[in-house]
C-alpha positions as CSV (number, residue, x, y, z in Angstrom):
1,M,8.6,-17.4,0.6
2,R,8.4,-19.0,-2.8
3,M,7.4,-17.6,-6.6
4,E,4.4,-19.2,-7.8
5,Q,4.5,-19.3,-11.2
6,G,2.1,-19.6,-13.5
7,N,-0.7,-18.1,-16.0
8,V,-3.2,-15.9,-15.0
9,D,-7.2,-17.2,-15.7
10,G,-9.9,-14.8,-17.5
11,K,-10.8,-13.6,-14.9
12,G,-7.1,-12.8,-13.5
13,T,-6.8,-15.4,-10.6
14,A,-3.2,-16.5,-10.7
15,T,-2.8,-20.4,-10.7
16,G,0.1,-22.7,-10.6
17,T,2.3,-24.4,-8.9
18,A,5.6,-23.8,-7.1
19,T,9.0,-23.4,-8.2
20,G,11.7,-23.4,-6.2
21,T,14.1,-20.7,-5.3
22,A,18.3,-20.9,-5.5
23,T,20.1,-18.4,-2.9
24,G,24.0,-18.2,-2.7
25,K,26.5,-15.5,-2.0
26,A,27.6,-13.0,-5.0
27,T,30.6,-14.0,-6.7
28,G,30.7,-11.5,-8.9
29,K,27.3,-12.1,-11.0
30,A,23.8,-11.3,-8.9
31,T,21.8,-13.9,-7.2
32,V,18.7,-13.5,-8.9
33,K,15.7,-14.6,-7.0
34,A,12.4,-14.8,-8.1
35,A,10.7,-14.4,-4.6
36,L,11.6,-13.8,-1.5
37,P,14.5,-15.6,0.8
38,R,13.2,-18.4,2.8
39,R,11.8,-18.2,6.0
40,E,15.5,-19.0,7.6
41,E,17.0,-15.9,5.6
42,T,15.4,-13.6,7.2
43,N,14.7,-12.0,11.0
44,L,11.3,-11.8,11.0
45,H,9.2,-13.3,14.2
46,H,6.8,-15.9,12.9
47,V,3.9,-17.2,15.5
48,H,2.1,-20.6,13.7
49,L,-1.1,-21.9,15.1
50,T,0.0,-24.8,17.7
51,E,-2.7,-26.3,20.4
52,A,-0.2,-24.1,22.7
53,S,-1.4,-21.0,21.0
54,S,-4.6,-20.9,19.9
55,P,-7.7,-19.4,21.3
56,R,-9.4,-22.2,23.0
57,T,-12.8,-19.9,23.8
58,K,-15.1,-18.2,21.1
59,Q,-13.6,-14.9,20.4
60,D,-15.4,-11.4,20.4
61,V,-13.8,-10.6,17.0
62,I,-11.8,-12.8,14.5
63,I,-9.1,-10.3,12.0
64,I,-8.3,-12.1,8.8
65,G,-5.7,-10.4,7.9
66,S,-2.6,-8.4,9.7
67,G,-1.9,-5.3,7.9
68,F,-2.1,-1.7,9.1
69,G,-6.0,-1.8,8.8
70,G,-5.9,-5.5,10.8
71,L,-3.5,-4.7,13.6
72,S,-4.8,-0.8,14.4
73,C,-8.4,-2.3,14.7
74,A,-7.3,-5.2,16.6
75,I,-5.3,-2.8,19.0
76,R,-8.4,-0.4,19.2
77,L,-10.7,-3.5,20.6
78,A,-8.3,-5.0,22.6
79,S,-7.5,-1.8,24.3
80,A,-11.7,-1.9,25.1
81,G,-11.2,-5.4,26.9
82,L,-12.8,-7.3,23.8
83,R,-10.9,-11.0,22.8
84,V,-9.6,-10.7,19.5
85,T,-7.5,-12.9,17.4
86,I,-5.9,-12.2,14.1
87,L,-5.2,-15.2,11.5
88,E,-2.4,-14.3,8.9
89,R,-2.3,-16.5,6.4
90,Q,1.7,-16.2,5.4
91,S,4.2,-17.1,7.8
92,H,5.0,-13.4,8.8
93,V,2.8,-10.4,9.8
94,G,2.1,-7.1,7.9
95,G,0.0,-8.2,4.7
96,K,1.6,-6.6,1.9
97,L,4.5,-5.2,4.1
98,Q,7.3,-7.1,4.6
99,Q,11.1,-7.3,5.2
100,V,14.1,-9.0,3.7
101,V,16.9,-8.9,5.3
102,Q,19.9,-11.0,2.9
103,D,24.1,-10.7,3.1
104,G,24.0,-7.7,4.6
105,Y,21.2,-6.0,2.9
106,H,18.1,-4.8,4.8
107,F,15.0,-4.2,2.5
108,D,11.1,-3.2,2.7
109,R,8.5,-4.9,0.4
110,G,5.9,-2.9,0.6
111,P,4.8,0.7,1.5
112,S,7.8,2.6,1.9
113,T,6.7,6.6,1.9
114,I,5.2,7.0,4.9
115,T,3.1,10.2,5.6
116,M,0.3,11.6,8.1
117,P,1.9,10.4,11.1
118,D,-0.9,11.7,13.4
119,A,-2.8,8.3,11.6
120,F,-0.3,6.0,13.4
121,R,0.4,7.9,16.6
122,S,-3.5,7.8,17.3
123,V,-3.4,4.1,17.6
124,F,-0.8,4.3,20.4
125,D,-2.2,7.0,21.9
126,Q,-5.6,5.4,22.2
127,A,-3.7,2.3,23.8
128,G,-2.7,4.6,26.6
129,V,0.9,4.2,25.5
130,Q,3.8,6.5,23.7
131,M,4.8,5.7,19.8
132,E,8.2,6.3,20.6
133,D,8.5,3.5,23.0
134,Y,7.7,1.0,19.9
135,V,8.4,2.7,17.4
136,Q,10.3,5.9,16.1
137,L,9.7,8.5,12.6
138,Y,12.4,10.4,11.2
139,E,11.4,13.3,9.1
140,L,12.7,13.4,6.1
141,E,14.3,17.0,4.1
142,P,14.1,17.1,1.7
143,R,10.8,14.8,1.3
144,T,11.4,13.7,-2.4
145,R,14.2,14.4,-5.4
146,N,12.0,14.5,-8.8
147,V,14.8,13.6,-11.6
148,F,13.0,14.2,-15.4
149,A,14.8,12.8,-18.5
150,D,16.4,16.1,-19.4
151,G,18.6,16.2,-16.5
152,T,16.4,18.4,-14.0
153,T,16.4,17.7,-10.8
154,V,13.7,19.7,-8.5
155,D,13.6,18.1,-4.8
156,L,10.6,18.4,-2.9
157,S,10.4,20.7,0.2
158,K,8.9,22.4,3.0
159,N,10.8,25.3,2.1
160,R,8.4,27.4,-0.6
161,G,10.7,29.3,-1.1
162,W,13.7,27.3,-2.4
163,M,10.8,25.0,-4.0
164,K,9.6,28.2,-5.9
165,E,13.0,29.0,-7.0
166,Q,13.6,25.0,-8.4
167,I,10.9,25.6,-10.7
168,A,11.6,29.0,-11.7
169,A,14.7,27.2,-13.4
170,Y,12.6,25.7,-16.2
171,S,9.4,27.6,-15.8
172,Q,9.1,31.0,-14.4
173,Q,5.2,31.0,-14.7
174,D,4.7,27.9,-12.6
175,A,7.2,28.8,-9.9
176,M,4.5,32.2,-9.7
177,R,1.8,29.7,-8.9
178,Y,3.4,27.3,-6.8
179,D,2.0,29.4,-3.5
180,A,-1.5,29.2,-5.0
181,F,-1.7,25.3,-5.6
182,M,-0.2,24.6,-2.1
183,D,-2.8,26.8,-0.7
184,E,-5.6,25.0,-2.8
185,S,-3.8,21.7,-1.9
186,A,-4.3,22.2,2.1
187,S,-8.0,23.6,1.4
188,L,-8.5,20.1,0.0
189,Y,-7.0,18.4,2.5
190,A,-8.9,20.1,5.5
191,E,-12.1,19.0,3.4
192,A,-11.1,15.6,3.4
193,N,-10.0,15.4,7.0
194,R,-13.0,17.1,7.9
195,H,-15.8,15.3,6.0
196,F,-14.5,12.1,4.8
197,L,-11.6,10.7,6.3
198,G,-11.9,10.5,10.0
199,K,-15.9,9.1,10.2
200,L,-17.0,5.8,9.0
201,L,-20.4,6.1,6.1
202,L,-22.8,3.6,7.0
203,K,-26.0,5.0,6.4
204,P,-27.3,7.0,3.7
205,S,-28.2,9.7,5.4
206,D,-24.1,9.6,6.3
207,K,-23.4,10.3,2.9
208,Y,-26.5,12.3,1.6
209,N,-27.0,15.5,3.6
210,L,-26.6,18.8,3.1
211,Q,-22.9,19.1,4.8
212,M,-21.7,16.1,2.7
213,L,-23.2,17.9,-0.5
214,R,-21.6,21.0,-0.1
215,S,-17.9,19.4,1.5
216,L,-18.9,17.0,-2.1
217,L,-19.5,20.3,-4.3
218,R,-16.0,21.9,-2.8
219,V,-13.7,19.1,-3.8
220,R,-15.1,19.6,-7.3
221,P,-15.5,15.7,-8.3
222,A,-16.0,15.9,-11.7
223,V,-12.8,18.0,-12.4
224,K,-9.7,15.7,-12.7
225,L,-6.3,15.8,-11.6
226,D,-4.9,16.4,-14.3
227,A,-6.8,19.3,-15.1
228,L,-6.7,20.7,-11.7
229,L,-3.2,21.1,-11.9
230,R,-3.2,22.9,-15.4
231,R,-5.2,25.5,-13.7
232,Y,-2.0,26.2,-12.0
233,F,0.8,25.2,-14.2
234,S,2.0,23.7,-17.7
235,H,5.6,22.8,-17.5
236,P,5.4,18.5,-18.0
237,H,7.8,18.6,-15.2
238,T,5.8,20.3,-12.6
239,L,2.6,18.6,-13.8
240,A,4.2,15.3,-13.5
241,M,5.9,15.7,-10.1
242,F,2.2,16.3,-9.1
243,G,0.5,14.1,-11.6
244,R,2.6,11.6,-9.7
245,Y,0.5,11.7,-6.5
246,A,-2.7,9.4,-8.3
247,T,-0.4,6.2,-8.2
248,Y,-0.9,6.8,-4.3
249,V,-4.3,5.7,-4.1
250,G,-2.8,3.3,-7.9
251,S,-4.4,5.3,-9.9
252,S,-3.8,7.9,-13.3
253,P,-3.7,11.4,-13.2
254,Y,-6.1,11.9,-16.1
255,L,-9.1,9.9,-14.7
256,C,-9.0,10.5,-10.6
257,P,-10.4,13.1,-8.9
258,S,-8.7,15.8,-7.9
259,I,-9.0,15.1,-4.5
260,F,-5.1,14.2,-4.8
261,A,-4.0,16.8,-5.2
262,M,-4.3,17.4,-1.3
263,M,-0.9,15.1,-1.5
264,G,1.1,18.2,-2.0
265,H,0.5,19.7,1.1
266,V,0.3,16.3,2.7
267,E,4.4,15.7,1.5
268,A,5.7,19.2,1.5
269,E,4.2,20.7,4.5
270,V,2.7,17.5,6.7
271,G,5.9,15.8,5.7
272,I,7.5,12.7,4.6
273,Y,9.1,10.1,6.8
274,G,11.4,7.4,8.1
275,V,11.2,4.5,10.3
276,K,13.6,3.9,12.0
277,G,15.7,0.5,11.0
278,G,12.7,0.4,8.2
279,T,9.1,1.0,7.6
280,Y,8.4,-2.6,8.7
281,Q,9.2,-1.6,12.2
282,L,5.9,-0.2,12.1
283,I,4.3,-3.3,12.1
284,E,7.0,-4.5,14.4
285,G,5.8,-2.3,17.0
286,M,1.7,-2.4,16.4
287,T,2.2,-6.2,16.8
288,R,4.3,-5.8,20.3
289,L,1.3,-3.4,21.2
290,A,-1.2,-5.7,20.0
291,R,0.4,-8.9,21.6
292,E,0.4,-6.7,24.9
293,K,-3.2,-5.6,24.9
294,G,-3.9,-9.2,24.9
295,V,-4.6,-10.1,21.2
296,H,-4.1,-13.8,19.6
297,I,-1.6,-13.2,16.5
298,L,-1.7,-16.9,14.4
299,T,0.3,-17.0,11.3
300,G,0.4,-19.7,9.0
301,V,-3.4,-20.1,8.6
302,E,-5.5,-20.5,6.0
303,V,-9.3,-19.4,6.3
304,H,-11.3,-21.2,4.0
305,Q,-14.6,-20.0,4.4
306,I,-15.9,-16.9,6.6
307,V,-18.9,-19.3,8.5
308,V,-22.6,-17.8,8.2
309,R,-26.0,-18.5,9.9
310,H,-29.1,-17.5,9.6
311,G,-27.7,-14.2,7.8
312,K,-25.1,-13.5,10.9
313,V,-21.3,-14.5,11.0
314,V,-20.4,-16.7,13.7
315,G,-17.0,-17.4,12.8
316,V,-14.4,-18.9,10.1
317,D,-13.3,-22.1,8.8
318,T,-9.7,-22.6,8.6
319,D,-6.8,-25.1,8.3
320,R,-6.9,-26.0,11.8
321,G,-10.9,-26.4,12.1
322,L,-13.6,-24.2,12.9
323,M,-13.0,-20.9,15.1
324,E,-15.7,-19.4,16.3
325,A,-16.9,-15.5,16.9
326,D,-19.3,-12.8,17.5
327,R,-17.8,-10.3,15.2
328,V,-15.4,-10.5,11.9
329,V,-13.9,-8.1,10.3
330,A,-11.5,-8.8,6.9
331,N,-8.3,-6.6,6.7
332,G,-8.0,-7.4,3.0
333,D,-9.5,-6.9,-0.3
334,V,-13.0,-6.6,-0.3
335,L,-13.6,-8.1,-4.0
336,S,-10.9,-11.3,-3.2
337,V,-12.8,-11.7,0.3
338,N,-16.1,-12.0,-1.1
339,R,-15.2,-13.8,-4.2
340,L,-13.1,-16.6,-1.9
341,L,-14.4,-16.9,1.4
342,L,-18.0,-16.2,1.7
343,A,-20.2,-18.4,-0.5
344,Q,-22.8,-16.9,-3.0
345,E,-26.0,-16.9,-1.5
346,H,-24.1,-14.8,1.5
347,R,-22.9,-12.3,-1.0
348,K,-26.0,-10.9,-3.2
349,R,-24.8,-7.6,-3.1
350,M,-21.0,-8.4,-4.0
351,S,-22.0,-11.2,-7.2
352,D,-19.9,-12.5,-9.7
353,D,-20.7,-9.7,-12.1
354,R,-20.9,-6.9,-9.5
355,I,-17.4,-7.5,-8.5
356,A,-16.4,-7.4,-12.6
357,K,-17.3,-4.2,-12.5
358,Y,-15.3,-2.8,-10.3
359,E,-11.7,-1.5,-12.1
360,P,-8.5,-2.4,-10.3
361,S,-5.7,-0.3,-9.4
362,I,-2.4,-0.6,-10.6
363,S,-0.1,-3.0,-9.3
364,G,4.0,-2.9,-9.3
365,F,6.5,-5.2,-10.6
366,V,9.7,-4.7,-7.6
367,T,13.1,-5.5,-8.2
368,L,15.2,-5.2,-4.8
369,A,18.9,-5.0,-4.9
370,G,21.8,-5.0,-2.8
371,V,24.9,-3.7,-4.9
372,R,28.2,-2.8,-3.6
373,R,28.0,0.9,-4.5
374,Q,27.0,4.2,-3.5
375,Y,24.9,6.7,-6.0
376,G,25.5,10.6,-4.9
377,Q,22.4,11.4,-6.8
378,L,20.6,9.3,-4.9
379,L,18.1,10.9,-2.0
380,H,15.9,8.6,0.7
381,H,13.0,8.8,-1.8
382,T,13.9,9.6,-5.7
383,V,11.7,9.7,-8.4
384,F,13.1,9.1,-12.5
385,F,10.5,10.5,-14.6
386,P,10.0,9.5,-18.4
387,E,10.2,12.1,-20.8
388,Q,6.5,12.0,-21.8
389,Y,4.3,11.2,-18.4
390,E,0.7,10.1,-19.7
391,P,1.7,7.4,-22.3
392,E,2.6,5.3,-18.9
393,F,-1.0,5.4,-18.2
394,E,-2.0,4.6,-21.6
395,H,-0.3,1.4,-21.2
396,I,-1.5,0.8,-17.6
397,F,-5.1,1.0,-18.0
398,G,-5.5,0.7,-21.4
399,D,-3.8,-1.9,-23.3
400,R,-2.8,-3.2,-19.6
401,M,1.0,-3.6,-20.7
402,M,4.2,-2.8,-19.0
403,P,5.0,0.8,-19.9
404,A,7.9,0.8,-22.5
405,D,9.1,4.1,-20.8
406,P,8.6,3.9,-16.9
407,T,8.5,6.2,-14.0
408,I,10.7,4.7,-11.3
409,Y,10.8,5.1,-7.8
410,L,13.6,4.0,-5.7
411,C,14.0,4.0,-1.8
412,Y,17.4,4.2,-0.2
413,S,17.0,3.6,3.3
414,G,20.4,3.7,3.9
415,Y,21.0,7.0,2.9
416,S,19.7,8.1,6.3
417,E,20.7,5.0,8.4
418,S,23.8,3.4,8.3
419,G,23.6,-0.8,9.1
420,M,21.1,-0.9,6.4
421,A,23.5,-2.3,4.2
422,P,27.4,-3.2,4.3
423,V,29.5,-0.1,4.6
424,G,30.2,0.8,1.0
425,A,26.9,-0.5,-0.4
426,S,23.5,0.4,-0.9
427,N,19.8,-1.0,0.0
428,L,17.6,-0.3,-3.2
429,F,13.9,-0.9,-3.6
430,I,13.3,-0.4,-7.2
431,L,9.5,0.3,-8.3
432,V,7.7,0.7,-11.7
433,N,3.7,1.2,-12.0
434,A,2.1,-2.5,-13.6
435,P,-1.3,-3.1,-14.4
436,Y,-3.5,-5.4,-12.8
437,L,-3.2,-8.8,-13.9
438,S,-5.3,-9.8,-17.0
439,N,-4.1,-12.2,-20.2
440,A,-2.0,-9.4,-21.9
441,W,1.0,-9.7,-19.8
442,N,2.1,-12.2,-18.9
443,W,4.8,-12.4,-16.2
444,E,6.3,-16.0,-16.2
445,Q,7.6,-15.0,-19.9
446,Q,8.4,-11.1,-19.2
447,Q,9.9,-11.0,-16.0
448,A,13.5,-11.5,-16.4
449,C,13.5,-9.5,-19.7
450,Y,11.5,-6.2,-18.0
451,G,13.5,-6.5,-15.3
452,D,16.6,-6.5,-17.3
453,F,14.8,-3.3,-19.0
454,V,14.7,-1.5,-15.8
455,L,18.2,-1.7,-15.0
456,E,19.4,-0.4,-17.8
457,Q,17.3,2.2,-18.2
458,L,18.2,3.4,-14.6
459,E,22.3,2.3,-15.7
460,A,21.2,5.5,-18.1
461,R,20.3,7.6,-16.0
462,G,23.3,7.1,-13.6
463,I,22.4,4.0,-11.6
464,G,24.9,1.7,-12.9
465,G,26.4,-1.6,-11.7
466,L,22.8,-3.2,-10.7
467,K,23.1,-6.4,-12.5
468,Q,26.4,-7.1,-10.9
469,S,24.5,-6.8,-7.2
470,D,25.1,-9.0,-4.2
471,V,21.3,-9.4,-4.0
472,L,18.7,-9.1,-6.7
473,I,15.2,-9.7,-5.9
474,R,11.9,-9.3,-8.4
475,Y,8.3,-9.3,-7.4
476,T,5.5,-9.2,-9.5
477,P,2.0,-8.9,-9.3
478,Q,1.5,-12.5,-10.3
479,Q,3.2,-13.1,-6.3
480,I,1.5,-9.9,-4.7
481,A,-2.1,-11.8,-6.1
482,Q,-0.9,-15.1,-4.4
483,D,0.8,-13.9,-1.2
484,T,-2.2,-11.5,-0.4
485,L,-5.4,-12.7,-2.4
486,A,-5.2,-9.1,-3.7
487,H,-7.8,-8.7,-6.5
488,Q,-5.9,-9.6,-9.7
489,G,-2.5,-8.4,-8.3
490,S,-3.7,-4.8,-7.2
491,I,-2.3,-3.0,-4.7
492,Y,-4.6,-0.6,-3.6
493,G,-7.5,-2.5,-4.3
494,I,-10.0,-0.7,-6.5
495,S,-8.8,2.3,-8.6
496,S,-10.2,5.7,-8.0
497,N,-10.1,6.7,-11.7
498,S,-13.8,7.9,-11.5
499,M,-15.8,9.8,-9.4
500,K,-18.2,6.7,-8.1
501,Q,-14.7,4.5,-7.6
502,T,-13.4,7.4,-5.1
503,F,-16.3,8.4,-3.1
504,M,-18.9,5.2,-2.8
505,R,-15.9,2.7,-2.0
506,P,-17.7,-0.7,-0.8
507,G,-18.8,0.1,2.6
508,N,-17.1,-0.9,6.0
509,Q,-19.9,-3.1,6.8
510,S,-21.1,-6.0,5.1
511,S,-24.5,-5.5,3.1
512,D,-25.1,-9.1,3.3
513,V,-23.7,-10.6,6.4
514,Q,-24.3,-8.9,9.9
515,G,-21.1,-9.1,12.1
516,L,-18.9,-8.9,8.9
517,W,-16.7,-6.0,8.7
518,Y,-14.1,-4.9,6.1
519,V,-10.6,-2.7,6.9
520,G,-8.3,-2.1,3.8
521,G,-7.4,-0.1,0.9
522,T,-10.5,-1.2,-1.1
523,T,-12.9,0.0,1.2
524,H,-13.5,3.3,2.8
525,P,-11.7,5.8,3.5
526,G,-9.2,4.4,0.6
527,G,-5.6,3.5,-0.1
528,G,-2.2,4.4,1.4
529,T,-0.9,3.3,4.0
530,P,-1.8,5.7,6.5
531,I,-5.1,5.9,5.0
532,V,-5.7,2.2,5.3
533,T,-4.6,2.6,9.2
534,L,-7.3,4.9,9.9
535,S,-10.1,2.1,8.3
536,G,-9.0,-0.3,10.9
537,Q,-9.3,2.2,13.8
538,L,-13.0,3.7,12.7
539,V,-14.4,0.1,12.4
540,G,-12.7,-1.0,15.6
541,E,-14.0,2.5,17.1
542,Q,-17.5,1.5,16.0
543,L,-17.5,-2.0,17.0
544,V,-16.6,-1.2,20.6
545,A,-19.7,1.2,20.9
546,E,-21.7,-1.7,19.7
547,M,-20.1,-4.4,21.6
548,G,-20.6,-2.5,24.5
549,R,-17.2,-2.3,25.9
């Protein structure tokens, strides 16, 4: 892939021209690349649209995008005997999750914290196969290491006794309230699972009924996450550790509803999992299953427009011509799909003015570092918190600037699995939360400077030598927007910084075009890898019922 350097217009749309990327072996200095390696430097397969691979007949369903939502939807549809084609504009499947392999270092560029394993398992179960024949997960214990500015460390664990012991080292009061918080977290998760995550909300009666109202009241939608946490905890360390769950849906703990406190239960007690061979193996496994079920997966295809006639979808116009289908499922940002792929007369309920009213979620600034050192203080997942947590979100959502003192997340999959880096070396995925694209921050000008700043922050926390890495690759929100068409570079679609954007997201079924459906983080049930996977399954199930198979 390549980096497209340029400016961001007033609407946050990235523009510019391509710049080349240097390659080479380490010579004592880092080989810094502003984008991912060229295609031949990775080990990913790709299938370009050719006369031989192109479906020649009208499809039952065309899916635009090959992320978790698109793949899970395709598998469900094809398992029911429907003819399905996936079109992916990138050279490899996976959407925002891509794999980079260079000089013996293996990286996942994209989601790395895998929770709710049953969401993935159900994709394989519904297809009548064993997930373990396609991909293997392993449970992480401890789950995540949390490192605070004063040197305090808390390893998130399923062992409540150990958790209370660690918290008591800095706050006896918070430790005493931990069990009560975890019980509330489990209750919130149960409510979400029962009434929200496992069903489509297509009709007004699905959303506005007595059962749903009672459930909504039980999760206290008007209470912010930080406010709920303060009912149990008072120490800044504990508040930051559990407040960070807001970022899993691209939001602020000081603005998003308290429902996301359910992630305490999800992570500590349901578990965090690694994926053998790297997170991208989930994509590889689902891709293999989809192909076995007869799904055509075509990469390197640019969709120009969703074609609508008399209010009904009839297919998609691509750089290889028209492809016809009875249904189209867009696995991508709902706002971008409407703005870029639908003519204005076909999206009256999703006009440019309405799109502008949605607040995008956070984006991310990623550094991939392959370094010939090992770090005893790192686990598979490690989070370095700043001295004060709240200013980070004021910078991101208020000023739309990069934080002056950021939280830094590291994924070190080589901690759990050999072969992910050369012997004695480390493969580090480094993520800093970033604002969605706007004129307030220019990545073309600031990328190198801020990238060095992040490495210096880690050096100060004991993670040294990163500037001398064998491999050093940076990936900005601008590149996320260009590669995946994410609206203003946001990772999780729209934010959940309000009750409306959390519980009344754009629907899975287009209100304007018959036969057009959406899956992904912008639509119901929401953002995050397992939730997006559920989104695809739910829409797939609905279409199977509709199309009579």
